[in-house]
PQR file with spaces between the fields and no chain letter, atoms N, CA, C, O and H, PARSE charges and radii, in Angstrom:
ATOM       1  N    MET     1     -28.428  -24.403   14.637 -0.4000 1.5000
ATOM       2  CA   MET     1     -27.426  -24.385   15.252 -0.0000 2.0000
ATOM       3  C    MET     1     -26.263  -25.310   14.413  0.5500 1.7000
ATOM       4  O    MET     1     -26.516  -26.249   13.659 -0.5500 1.4000
ATOM       5  N    PRO     2     -24.945  -24.788   14.754 -0.5600 1.5000
ATOM       6  CA   PRO     2     -23.807  -25.246   14.198  0.2800 2.0000
ATOM       7  C    PRO     2     -23.550  -26.892   14.411  0.5500 1.7000
ATOM       8  O    PRO     2     -23.942  -27.415   15.454 -0.5500 1.4000
ATOM       9  N    GLU     3     -22.996  -27.542   13.563 -0.4000 1.5000
ATOM      10  CA   GLU     3     -22.717  -28.950   13.860 -0.0000 2.0000
ATOM      11  C    GLU     3     -21.140  -28.835   14.569  0.5500 1.7000
ATOM      12  O    GLU     3     -20.315  -27.936   14.401 -0.5500 1.4000
ATOM      13  H    GLU     3     -22.677  -27.117   12.715  0.4000 1.0000
ATOM      14  N    ILE     4     -21.046  -29.872   15.283 -0.4000 1.5000
ATOM      15  CA   ILE     4     -19.787  -29.878   16.098 -0.0000 2.0000
ATOM      16  C    ILE     4     -19.152  -31.449   15.623  0.5500 1.7000
ATOM      17  O    ILE     4     -19.754  -32.492   15.877 -0.5500 1.4000
ATOM      18  H    ILE     4     -21.716  -30.602   15.419  0.4000 1.0000
ATOM      19  N    PHE     5     -17.944  -31.401   14.955 -0.4000 1.5000
ATOM      20  CA   PHE     5     -17.407  -32.545   14.566 -0.0000 2.0000
ATOM      21  C    PHE     5     -16.212  -32.817   15.592  0.5500 1.7000
ATOM      22  O    PHE     5     -15.361  -32.014   15.975 -0.5500 1.4000
ATOM      23  H    PHE     5     -17.455  -30.554   14.749  0.4000 1.0000
ATOM      24  N    ILE     6     -16.418  -34.533   16.032 -0.4000 1.5000
ATOM      25  CA   ILE     6     -15.445  -34.807   16.905 -0.0000 2.0000
ATOM      26  C    ILE     6     -14.298  -35.416   16.205  0.5500 1.7000
ATOM      27  O    ILE     6     -14.807  -35.016   15.158 -0.5500 1.4000
ATOM      28  H    ILE     6     -17.109  -35.185   15.721  0.4000 1.0000
ATOM      29  N    GLY     7     -13.718  -35.737   15.987 -0.4000 1.5000
ATOM      30  CA   GLY     7     -12.299  -36.305   15.485 -0.0000 2.0000
ATOM      31  C    GLY     7     -11.994  -37.734   16.118  0.5500 1.7000
ATOM      32  O    GLY     7     -12.307  -37.974   17.284 -0.5500 1.4000
ATOM      33  H    GLY     7     -13.304  -36.063   16.837  0.4000 1.0000
ATOM      34  N    SER     8     -11.441  -38.566   15.395 -0.4000 1.5000
ATOM      35  CA   SER     8     -11.567  -39.642   16.353 -0.0000 2.0000
ATOM      36  C    SER     8     -10.219  -39.560   17.166  0.5500 1.7000
ATOM      37  O    SER     8      -9.533  -38.661   16.681 -0.5500 1.4000
ATOM      38  H    SER     8     -11.186  -38.372   14.448  0.4000 1.0000
ATOM      39  N    PRO     9      -9.668  -40.101   18.100 -0.5600 1.5000
ATOM      40  CA   PRO     9      -8.429  -40.336   19.196  0.2800 2.0000
ATOM      41  C    PRO     9      -7.479  -40.826   18.314  0.5500 1.7000
ATOM      42  O    PRO     9      -7.515  -41.777   17.533 -0.5500 1.4000
ATOM      43  N    LYS    10      -6.345  -39.743   18.660 -0.4000 1.5000
ATOM      44  CA   LYS    10      -5.100  -40.178   18.034 -0.0000 2.0000
ATOM      45  C    LYS    10      -4.360  -41.462   18.565  0.5500 1.7000
ATOM      46  O    LYS    10      -3.575  -41.951   17.752 -0.5500 1.4000
ATOM      47  H    LYS    10      -6.317  -38.970   19.295  0.4000 1.0000
ATOM      48  N    PHE    11      -4.489  -42.233   20.042 -0.4000 1.5000
ATOM      49  CA   PHE    11      -4.510  -43.323   20.118 -0.0000 2.0000
ATOM      50  C    PHE    11      -5.133  -44.088   20.600  0.5500 1.7000
ATOM      51  O    PHE    11      -6.200  -43.617   20.992 -0.5500 1.4000
ATOM      52  H    PHE    11      -5.127  -41.835   20.702  0.4000 1.0000
ATOM      53  N    CYS    12      -4.993  -45.236   20.813 -0.4000 1.5000
ATOM      54  CA   CYS    12      -6.014  -46.461   21.046 -0.0000 2.0000
ATOM      55  C    CYS    12      -5.622  -47.297   22.432  0.5500 1.7000
ATOM      56  O    CYS    12      -4.491  -47.194   22.907 -0.5500 1.4000
ATOM      57  H    CYS    12      -4.125  -45.619   20.494  0.4000 1.0000
ATOM      58  N    HIS    13      -6.444  -47.968   22.924 -0.4000 1.5000
ATOM      59  CA   HIS    13      -6.335  -48.876   24.129 -0.0000 2.0000
ATOM      60  C    HIS    13      -5.041  -49.589   24.401  0.5500 1.7000
ATOM      61  O    HIS    13      -5.057  -50.529   23.606 -0.5500 1.4000
ATOM      62  H    HIS    13      -7.362  -48.052   22.538  0.4000 1.0000
ATOM      63  N    ALA    14      -4.046  -49.642   25.023 -0.4000 1.5000
ATOM      64  CA   ALA    14      -3.017  -50.663   25.302 -0.0000 2.0000
ATOM      65  C    ALA    14      -2.014  -49.976   24.490  0.5500 1.7000
ATOM      66  O    ALA    14      -0.914  -50.524   24.561 -0.5500 1.4000
ATOM      67  H    ALA    14      -4.033  -48.878   25.669  0.4000 1.0000
ATOM      68  N    GLN    15      -2.050  -49.138   23.881 -0.4000 1.5000
ATOM      69  CA   GLN    15      -1.168  -48.293   22.997 -0.0000 2.0000
ATOM      70  C    GLN    15       0.225  -47.841   23.895  0.5500 1.7000
ATOM      71  O    GLN    15      -0.015  -47.494   25.052 -0.5500 1.4000
ATOM      72  H    GLN    15      -2.943  -48.693   23.824  0.4000 1.0000
ATOM      73  N    TYR    16       1.911  -47.811   23.383 -0.4000 1.5000
ATOM      74  CA   TYR    16       2.633  -47.514   24.217 -0.0000 2.0000
ATOM      75  C    TYR    16       2.808  -46.032   24.047  0.5500 1.7000
ATOM      76  O    TYR    16       2.653  -45.633   22.893 -0.5500 1.4000
ATOM      77  H    TYR    16       2.106  -48.093   22.443  0.4000 1.0000
ATOM      78  N    VAL    17       3.168  -44.918   25.181 -0.4000 1.5000
ATOM      79  CA   VAL    17       3.282  -43.698   24.527 -0.0000 2.0000
ATOM      80  C    VAL    17       4.341  -43.324   25.675  0.5500 1.7000
ATOM      81  O    VAL    17       4.542  -43.925   26.729 -0.5500 1.4000
ATOM      82  H    VAL    17       3.293  -45.242   26.118  0.4000 1.0000
ATOM      83  N    CYS    18       5.034  -42.032   25.124 -0.4000 1.5000
ATOM      84  CA   CYS    18       5.588  -41.425   25.768 -0.0000 2.0000
ATOM      85  C    CYS    18       5.347  -39.945   26.052  0.5500 1.7000
ATOM      86  O    CYS    18       4.839  -39.313   25.126 -0.5500 1.4000
ATOM      87  H    CYS    18       4.871  -41.543   24.267  0.4000 1.0000
ATOM      88  N    PHE    19       5.618  -39.307   27.146 -0.4000 1.5000
ATOM      89  CA   PHE    19       5.341  -37.953   27.621 -0.0000 2.0000
ATOM      90  C    PHE    19       6.455  -37.396   28.524  0.5500 1.7000
ATOM      91  O    PHE    19       7.336  -38.086   29.038 -0.5500 1.4000
ATOM      92  H    PHE    19       6.031  -39.821   27.898  0.4000 1.0000
ATOM      93  N    LEU    20       6.288  -35.861   28.674 -0.4000 1.5000
ATOM      94  CA   LEU    20       7.258  -35.650   29.542 -0.0000 2.0000
ATOM      95  C    LEU    20       7.314  -36.004   31.001  0.5500 1.7000
ATOM      96  O    LEU    20       6.494  -35.469   31.747 -0.5500 1.4000
ATOM      97  H    LEU    20       5.573  -35.302   28.256  0.4000 1.0000
ATOM      98  N    GLY    21       8.168  -36.825   31.472 -0.4000 1.5000
ATOM      99  CA   GLY    21       8.605  -37.273   32.661 -0.0000 2.0000
ATOM     100  C    GLY    21       7.996  -38.789   32.564  0.5500 1.7000
ATOM     101  O    GLY    21       7.604  -39.309   33.608 -0.5500 1.4000
ATOM     102  H    GLY    21       8.833  -37.260   30.865  0.4000 1.0000
ATOM     103  N    GLY    22       7.937  -39.277   31.726 -0.4000 1.5000
ATOM     104  CA   GLY    22       7.746  -40.587   31.595 -0.0000 2.0000
ATOM     105  C    GLY    22       7.385  -41.548   30.416  0.5500 1.7000
ATOM     106  O    GLY    22       7.680  -41.186   29.277 -0.5500 1.4000
ATOM     107  H    GLY    22       8.255  -38.855   30.877  0.4000 1.0000
ATOM     108  N    GLU    23       6.807  -42.668   30.604 -0.4000 1.5000
ATOM     109  CA   GLU    23       6.477  -43.605   29.313 -0.0000 2.0000
ATOM     110  C    GLU    23       5.250  -44.569   30.211  0.5500 1.7000
ATOM     111  O    GLU    23       5.102  -44.755   31.418 -0.5500 1.4000
ATOM     112  H    GLU    23       6.568  -42.961   31.530  0.4000 1.0000
ATOM     113  N    GLY    24       4.555  -45.014   29.118 -0.4000 1.5000
ATOM     114  CA   GLY    24       3.427  -46.194   29.662 -0.0000 2.0000
ATOM     115  C    GLY    24       2.736  -46.516   28.419  0.5500 1.7000
ATOM     116  O    GLY    24       3.265  -46.313   27.326 -0.5500 1.4000
ATOM     117  H    GLY    24       4.675  -44.863   28.137  0.4000 1.0000
ATOM     118  N    SER    25       1.191  -47.173   28.596 -0.4000 1.5000
ATOM     119  CA   SER    25       0.302  -47.614   28.354 -0.0000 2.0000
ATOM     120  C    SER    25      -1.058  -47.032   28.234  0.5500 1.7000
ATOM     121  O    SER    25      -1.541  -46.892   29.357 -0.5500 1.4000
ATOM     122  H    SER    25       0.761  -47.338   29.484  0.4000 1.0000
ATOM     123  N    ILE    26      -1.851  -46.642   27.290 -0.4000 1.5000
ATOM     124  CA   ILE    26      -3.133  -46.219   27.115 -0.0000 2.0000
ATOM     125  C    ILE    26      -4.347  -47.204   28.027  0.5500 1.7000
ATOM     126  O    ILE    26      -4.870  -48.198   27.523 -0.5500 1.4000
ATOM     127  H    ILE    26      -1.459  -46.756   26.377  0.4000 1.0000
ATOM     128  N    LYS    27      -4.606  -46.793   29.202 -0.4000 1.5000
ATOM     129  CA   LYS    27      -5.697  -47.614   29.973 -0.0000 2.0000
ATOM     130  C    LYS    27      -6.664  -47.282   29.344  0.5500 1.7000
ATOM     131  O    LYS    27      -7.106  -48.161   28.604 -0.5500 1.4000
ATOM     132  H    LYS    27      -4.181  -45.986   29.611  0.4000 1.0000
ATOM     133  N    SER    28      -7.453  -45.838   29.344 -0.4000 1.5000
ATOM     134  CA   SER    28      -8.676  -45.664   28.874 -0.0000 2.0000
ATOM     135  C    SER    28      -8.727  -44.198   28.168  0.5500 1.7000
ATOM     136  O    SER    28      -7.719  -43.549   28.449 -0.5500 1.4000
ATOM     137  H    SER    28      -7.094  -45.124   29.945  0.4000 1.0000
ATOM     138  N    PHE    29      -9.646  -43.507   27.320 -0.4000 1.5000
ATOM     139  CA   PHE    29      -9.352  -42.492   27.151 -0.0000 2.0000
ATOM     140  C    PHE    29     -11.121  -41.853   26.915  0.5500 1.7000
ATOM     141  O    PHE    29     -12.039  -42.617   26.615 -0.5500 1.4000
ATOM     142  H    PHE    29     -10.464  -44.033   27.092  0.4000 1.0000
ATOM     143  N    LYS    30     -11.282  -40.589   27.090 -0.4000 1.5000
ATOM     144  CA   LYS    30     -12.577  -40.230   26.680 -0.0000 2.0000
ATOM     145  C    LYS    30     -12.570  -38.752   26.249  0.5500 1.7000
ATOM     146  O    LYS    30     -11.686  -38.014   26.683 -0.5500 1.4000
ATOM     147  H    LYS    30     -10.537  -39.968   27.334  0.4000 1.0000
ATOM     148  N    TYR    31     -13.549  -38.275   25.388 -0.4000 1.5000
ATOM     149  CA   TYR    31     -13.774  -37.155   24.897 -0.0000 2.0000
ATOM     150  C    TYR    31     -14.245  -35.976   25.753  0.5500 1.7000
ATOM     151  O    TYR    31     -15.410  -36.030   26.148 -0.5500 1.4000
ATOM     152  H    TYR    31     -14.267  -38.875   25.036  0.4000 1.0000
ATOM     153  N    GLU    32     -13.361  -34.722   26.156 -0.4000 1.5000
ATOM     154  CA   GLU    32     -14.456  -33.854   26.974 -0.0000 2.0000
ATOM     155  C    GLU    32     -13.732  -32.808   27.241  0.5500 1.7000
ATOM     156  O    GLU    32     -12.578  -32.985   27.631 -0.5500 1.4000
ATOM     157  H    GLU    32     -12.414  -34.679   25.835  0.4000 1.0000
ATOM     158  N    SER    33     -14.209  -31.605   27.102 -0.4000 1.5000
ATOM     159  CA   SER    33     -13.473  -30.188   27.155 -0.0000 2.0000
ATOM     160  C    SER    33     -12.747  -30.228   25.911  0.5500 1.7000
ATOM     161  O    SER    33     -11.521  -30.116   25.898 -0.5500 1.4000
ATOM     162  H    SER    33     -15.147  -31.461   26.785  0.4000 1.0000
ATOM     163  N    GLU    34     -13.436  -30.381   24.861 -0.4000 1.5000
ATOM     164  CA   GLU    34     -13.069  -30.256   23.306 -0.0000 2.0000
ATOM     165  C    GLU    34     -11.720  -30.594   23.191  0.5500 1.7000
ATOM     166  O    GLU    34     -10.918  -29.849   22.626 -0.5500 1.4000
ATOM     167  H    GLU    34     -14.432  -30.472   24.872  0.4000 1.0000
ATOM     168  N    THR    35     -11.335  -31.940   23.814 -0.4000 1.5000
ATOM     169  CA   THR    35      -9.957  -32.714   23.783 -0.0000 2.0000
ATOM     170  C    THR    35     -10.392  -33.878   24.010  0.5500 1.7000
ATOM     171  O    THR    35     -11.481  -34.162   24.510 -0.5500 1.4000
ATOM     172  H    THR    35     -11.985  -32.545   24.272  0.4000 1.0000
ATOM     173  N    TRP    36      -9.301  -34.825   23.540 -0.4000 1.5000
ATOM     174  CA   TRP    36      -9.395  -36.371   24.116 -0.0000 2.0000
ATOM     175  C    TRP    36      -8.142  -36.380   25.096  0.5500 1.7000
ATOM     176  O    TRP    36      -6.965  -36.091   24.878 -0.5500 1.4000
ATOM     177  H    TRP    36      -8.416  -34.595   23.134  0.4000 1.0000
ATOM     178  N    THR    37      -8.875  -36.867   26.403 -0.4000 1.5000
ATOM     179  CA   THR    37      -7.957  -37.375   27.486 -0.0000 2.0000
ATOM     180  C    THR    37      -7.901  -38.267   27.793  0.5500 1.7000
ATOM     181  O    THR    37      -8.943  -38.919   27.860 -0.5500 1.4000
ATOM     182  H    THR    37      -9.831  -37.101   26.581  0.4000 1.0000
ATOM     183  N    TYR    38      -6.098  -39.118   28.337 -0.4000 1.5000
ATOM     184  CA   TYR    38      -6.303  -40.373   28.436 -0.0000 2.0000
ATOM     185  C    TYR    38      -5.984  -40.406   29.703  0.5500 1.7000
ATOM     186  O    TYR    38      -5.726  -39.394   30.355 -0.5500 1.4000
ATOM     187  H    TYR    38      -5.252  -38.590   28.282  0.4000 1.0000
ATOM     188  N    ILE    39      -5.976  -41.616   30.170 -0.4000 1.5000
ATOM     189  CA   ILE    39      -5.077  -42.117   31.349 -0.0000 2.0000
ATOM     190  C    ILE    39      -4.104  -43.160   30.831  0.5500 1.7000
ATOM     191  O    ILE    39      -4.403  -44.017   30.000 -0.5500 1.4000
ATOM     192  H    ILE    39      -6.186  -42.438   29.641  0.4000 1.0000
ATOM     193  N    VAL    40      -2.844  -43.004   31.427 -0.4000 1.5000
ATOM     194  CA   VAL    40      -2.165  -43.632   31.349 -0.0000 2.0000
ATOM     195  C    VAL    40      -1.132  -44.620   32.248  0.5500 1.7000
ATOM     196  O    VAL    40      -0.376  -43.887   32.886 -0.5500 1.4000
ATOM     197  H    VAL    40      -2.601  -42.307   32.102  0.4000 1.0000
ATOM     198  N    GLU    41      -0.927  -45.681   32.438 -0.4000 1.5000
ATOM     199  CA   GLU    41      -0.261  -46.103   33.176 -0.0000 2.0000
ATOM     200  C    GLU    41       1.100  -46.440   33.299  0.5500 1.7000
ATOM     201  O    GLU    41       1.398  -47.514   32.775 -0.5500 1.4000
ATOM     202  H    GLU    41      -1.541  -46.275   31.919  0.4000 1.0000
ATOM     203  N    MET    42       1.849  -45.925   33.753 -0.4000 1.5000
ATOM     204  CA   MET    42       3.188  -45.327   33.695 -0.0000 2.0000
ATOM     205  C    MET    42       3.864  -47.027   34.113  0.5500 1.7000
ATOM     206  O    MET    42       3.382  -47.858   34.883 -0.5500 1.4000
ATOM     207  H    MET    42       1.607  -45.053   34.179  0.4000 1.0000
ATOM     208  N    THR    43       5.333  -47.119   33.139 -0.4000 1.5000
ATOM     209  CA   THR    43       5.973  -48.643   33.243 -0.0000 2.0000
ATOM     210  C    THR    43       6.668  -48.236   34.491  0.5500 1.7000
ATOM     211  O    THR    43       6.983  -47.095   34.829 -0.5500 1.4000
ATOM     212  H    THR    43       5.724  -46.444   32.513  0.4000 1.0000
ATOM     213  N    LEU    44       6.860  -49.382   35.133 -0.4000 1.5000
ATOM     214  CA   LEU    44       7.709  -49.566   36.310 -0.0000 2.0000
ATOM     215  C    LEU    44       8.940  -49.657   36.080  0.5500 1.7000
ATOM     216  O    LEU    44       9.403  -50.363   35.184 -0.5500 1.4000
ATOM     217  H    LEU    44       6.605  -50.309   34.858  0.4000 1.0000
ATOM     218  N    GLY    45       9.650  -48.921   36.899 -0.4000 1.5000
ATOM     219  CA   GLY    45      11.199  -48.813   37.038 -0.0000 2.0000
ATOM     220  C    GLY    45      11.802  -50.601   37.506  0.5500 1.7000
ATOM     221  O    GLY    45      11.123  -51.606   37.719 -0.5500 1.4000
ATOM     222  H    GLY    45       9.275  -48.347   37.628  0.4000 1.0000
ATOM     223  N    PRO    46      13.256  -50.419   37.533 -0.5600 1.5000
ATOM     224  CA   PRO    46      13.776  -51.820   38.746  0.2800 2.0000
ATOM     225  C    PRO    46      12.963  -51.923   40.012  0.5500 1.7000
ATOM     226  O    PRO    46      12.671  -50.906   40.641 -0.5500 1.4000
ATOM     227  N    GLU    47      12.696  -52.789   40.292 -0.4000 1.5000
ATOM     228  CA   GLU    47      12.296  -52.887   42.032 -0.0000 2.0000
ATOM     229  C    GLU    47      13.365  -52.514   42.868  0.5500 1.7000
ATOM     230  O    GLU    47      14.478  -52.937   42.554 -0.5500 1.4000
ATOM     231  H    GLU    47      12.933  -53.615   39.781  0.4000 1.0000
ATOM     232  N    PRO    48      13.254  -51.809   43.866 -0.5600 1.5000
ATOM     233  CA   PRO    48      14.112  -51.441   44.614  0.2800 2.0000
ATOM     234  C    PRO    48      14.535  -52.432   46.141  0.5500 1.7000
ATOM     235  O    PRO    48      13.635  -53.150   46.576 -0.5500 1.4000
ATOM     236  N    ASP    49      15.616  -52.424   46.731 -0.4000 1.5000
ATOM     237  CA   ASP    49      15.811  -53.487   47.456 -0.0000 2.0000
ATOM     238  C    ASP    49      14.685  -53.994   48.528  0.5500 1.7000
ATOM     239  O    ASP    49      14.534  -55.162   48.887 -0.5500 1.4000
ATOM     240  H    ASP    49      16.348  -51.841   46.378  0.4000 1.0000
ATOM     241  N    PHE    50      13.837  -52.724   49.012 -0.4000 1.5000
ATOM     242  CA   PHE    50      13.010  -52.735   49.802 -0.0000 2.0000
ATOM     243  C    PHE    50      12.010  -53.528   49.297  0.5500 1.7000
ATOM     244  O    PHE    50      11.336  -54.200   50.077 -0.5500 1.4000
ATOM     245  H    PHE    50      13.960  -51.775   48.721  0.4000 1.0000
ATOM     246  N    GLY    51      11.758  -53.564   47.833 -0.4000 1.5000
ATOM     247  CA   GLY    51      10.338  -53.946   47.323 -0.0000 2.0000
ATOM     248  C    GLY    51       9.453  -52.973   47.091  0.5500 1.7000
ATOM     249  O    GLY    51       9.723  -51.813   47.400 -0.5500 1.4000
ATOM     250  H    GLY    51      12.306  -53.018   47.198  0.4000 1.0000
ATOM     251  N    ARG    52       8.495  -53.249   46.623 -0.4000 1.5000
ATOM     252  CA   ARG    52       7.593  -52.212   46.201 -0.0000 2.0000
ATOM     253  C    ARG    52       6.486  -52.254   46.959  0.5500 1.7000
ATOM     254  O    ARG    52       6.063  -53.349   47.330 -0.5500 1.4000
ATOM     255  H    ARG    52       8.275  -54.192   46.372  0.4000 1.0000
ATOM     256  N    ILE    53       5.755  -50.919   47.357 -0.4000 1.5000
ATOM     257  CA   ILE    53       4.803  -50.775   48.539 -0.0000 2.0000
ATOM     258  C    ILE    53       3.354  -50.673   47.916  0.5500 1.7000
ATOM     259  O    ILE    53       2.323  -50.946   48.532 -0.5500 1.4000
ATOM     260  H    ILE    53       6.099  -50.030   47.055  0.4000 1.0000
ATOM     261  N    GLY    54       3.426  -50.229   46.570 -0.4000 1.5000
ATOM     262  CA   GLY    54       2.020  -50.006   46.069 -0.0000 2.0000
ATOM     263  C    GLY    54       2.246  -50.455   44.513  0.5500 1.7000
ATOM     264  O    GLY    54       3.296  -50.931   44.080 -0.5500 1.4000
ATOM     265  H    GLY    54       4.264  -50.007   46.070  0.4000 1.0000
ATOM     266  N    GLY    55       1.225  -50.246   43.865 -0.4000 1.5000
ATOM     267  CA   GLY    55       0.608  -50.780   42.362 -0.0000 2.0000
ATOM     268  C    GLY    55       1.513  -49.745   41.505  0.5500 1.7000
ATOM     269  O    GLY    55       2.375  -49.058   42.053 -0.5500 1.4000
ATOM     270  H    GLY    55       0.373  -49.859   44.217  0.4000 1.0000
ATOM     271  N    GLU    56       1.293  -49.699   40.362 -0.4000 1.5000
ATOM     272  CA   GLU    56       1.505  -48.548   39.251 -0.0000 2.0000
ATOM     273  C    GLU    56       0.844  -47.198   39.491  0.5500 1.7000
ATOM     274  O    GLU    56      -0.097  -46.915   40.233 -0.5500 1.4000
ATOM     275  H    GLU    56       0.593  -50.257   39.917  0.4000 1.0000
ATOM     276  N    THR    57       1.649  -46.350   38.589 -0.4000 1.5000
ATOM     277  CA   THR    57       1.043  -45.196   39.074 -0.0000 2.0000
ATOM     278  C    THR    57       0.307  -44.661   37.460  0.5500 1.7000
ATOM     279  O    THR    57       0.787  -44.773   36.332 -0.5500 1.4000
ATOM     280  H    THR    57       2.413  -46.580   37.986  0.4000 1.0000
ATOM     281  N    THR    58      -0.865  -44.130   37.848 -0.4000 1.5000
ATOM     282  CA   THR    58      -1.426  -43.883   36.360 -0.0000 2.0000
ATOM     283  C    THR    58      -1.348  -42.057   36.566  0.5500 1.7000
ATOM     284  O    THR    58      -1.040  -41.393   37.556 -0.5500 1.4000
ATOM     285  H    THR    58      -1.255  -44.039   38.764  0.4000 1.0000
ATOM     286  N    VAL    59      -1.647  -41.759   35.582 -0.4000 1.5000
ATOM     287  CA   VAL    59      -1.511  -40.061   35.194 -0.0000 2.0000
ATOM     288  C    VAL    59      -2.683  -39.761   34.113  0.5500 1.7000
ATOM     289  O    VAL    59      -2.941  -40.476   33.145 -0.5500 1.4000
ATOM     290  H    VAL    59      -1.898  -42.299   34.778  0.4000 1.0000
ATOM     291  N    LEU    60      -3.261  -38.701   34.431 -0.4000 1.5000
ATOM     292  CA   LEU    60      -4.171  -38.107   33.325 -0.0000 2.0000
ATOM     293  C    LEU    60      -3.734  -37.081   32.200  0.5500 1.7000
ATOM     294  O    LEU    60      -3.471  -35.943   32.589 -0.5500 1.4000
ATOM     295  H    LEU    60      -3.052  -38.120   35.218  0.4000 1.0000
ATOM     296  N    LEU    61      -3.658  -37.278   31.234 -0.4000 1.5000
ATOM     297  CA   LEU    61      -3.109  -36.412   30.111 -0.0000 2.0000
ATOM     298  C    LEU    61      -3.760  -36.163   29.124  0.5500 1.7000
ATOM     299  O    LEU    61      -4.576  -37.012   28.764 -0.5500 1.4000
ATOM     300  H    LEU    61      -3.871  -38.202   30.917  0.4000 1.0000
ATOM     301  N    ASN    62      -3.622  -34.946   28.373 -0.4000 1.5000
ATOM     302  CA   ASN    62      -4.287  -34.391   27.194 -0.0000 2.0000
ATOM     303  C    ASN    62      -3.516  -35.232   26.014  0.5500 1.7000
ATOM     304  O    ASN    62      -2.419  -35.793   26.011 -0.5500 1.4000
ATOM     305  H    ASN    62      -2.959  -34.257   28.666  0.4000 1.0000
ATOM     306  N    GLU    63      -4.460  -35.103   25.086 -0.4000 1.5000
ATOM     307  CA   GLU    63      -3.768  -35.862   24.000 -0.0000 2.0000
ATOM     308  C    GLU    63      -2.524  -35.032   23.270  0.5500 1.7000
ATOM     309  O    GLU    63      -1.799  -35.676   22.512 -0.5500 1.4000
ATOM     310  H    GLU    63      -5.350  -34.648   25.088  0.4000 1.0000
ATOM     311  N    THR    64      -2.291  -33.789   23.455 -0.4000 1.5000
ATOM     312  CA   THR    64      -1.381  -32.880   22.891 -0.0000 2.0000
ATOM     313  C    THR    64       0.267  -33.394   23.797  0.5500 1.7000
ATOM     314  O    THR    64       1.383  -33.030   23.425 -0.5500 1.4000
ATOM     315  H    THR    64      -2.880  -33.266   24.071  0.4000 1.0000
ATOM     316  N    ASP    65       0.047  -34.096   24.746 -0.4000 1.5000
ATOM     317  CA   ASP    65       1.013  -33.719   26.014 -0.0000 2.0000
ATOM     318  C    ASP    65       1.644  -35.416   25.332  0.5500 1.7000
ATOM     319  O    ASP    65       2.846  -35.647   25.465 -0.5500 1.4000
ATOM     320  H    ASP    65      -0.859  -34.391   25.048  0.4000 1.0000
ATOM     321  N    LEU    66       0.932  -36.253   24.790 -0.4000 1.5000
ATOM     322  CA   LEU    66       1.526  -37.855   24.272 -0.0000 2.0000
ATOM     323  C    LEU    66       2.273  -37.838   23.186  0.5500 1.7000
ATOM     324  O    LEU    66       2.142  -36.863   22.446 -0.5500 1.4000
ATOM     325  H    LEU    66      -0.044  -36.065   24.682  0.4000 1.0000
ATOM     326  N    ARG    67       3.133  -38.787   22.856 -0.4000 1.5000
ATOM     327  CA   ARG    67       3.776  -38.961   21.725 -0.0000 2.0000
ATOM     328  C    ARG    67       3.909  -40.598   21.719  0.5500 1.7000
ATOM     329  O    ARG    67       4.170  -41.250   22.730 -0.5500 1.4000
ATOM     330  H    ARG    67       3.240  -39.579   23.458  0.4000 1.0000
ATOM     331  N    ALA    68       3.743  -41.013   20.748 -0.4000 1.5000
ATOM     332  CA   ALA    68       3.831  -42.785   19.985 -0.0000 2.0000
ATOM     333  C    ALA    68       5.088  -43.058   20.461  0.5500 1.7000
ATOM     334  O    ALA    68       5.824  -42.091   20.657 -0.5500 1.4000
ATOM     335  H    ALA    68       3.531  -40.483   19.927  0.4000 1.0000
ATOM     336  N    VAL    69       5.601  -44.446   20.750 -0.4000 1.5000
ATOM     337  CA   VAL    69       6.499  -45.095   20.940 -0.0000 2.0000
ATOM     338  C    VAL    69       6.943  -45.795   19.572  0.5500 1.7000
ATOM     339  O    VAL    69       7.912  -46.553   19.552 -0.5500 1.4000
ATOM     340  H    VAL    69       5.002  -45.232   20.591  0.4000 1.0000
């Protein structure tokens, strides 16, 4: 049986990253389907006049979609 080498993740917990459509910080990550997958919490923009309705937005992205800031 061939050996499978899993490389270390490119980004770490709480690291600030950018991606197409936004930026945010890494909340968690795991290795699945032969790639590192990250949960990124997007940064909030300015608060609108009517206030905030919900919390922050989180997105699930592959390592190839992210760039370090």
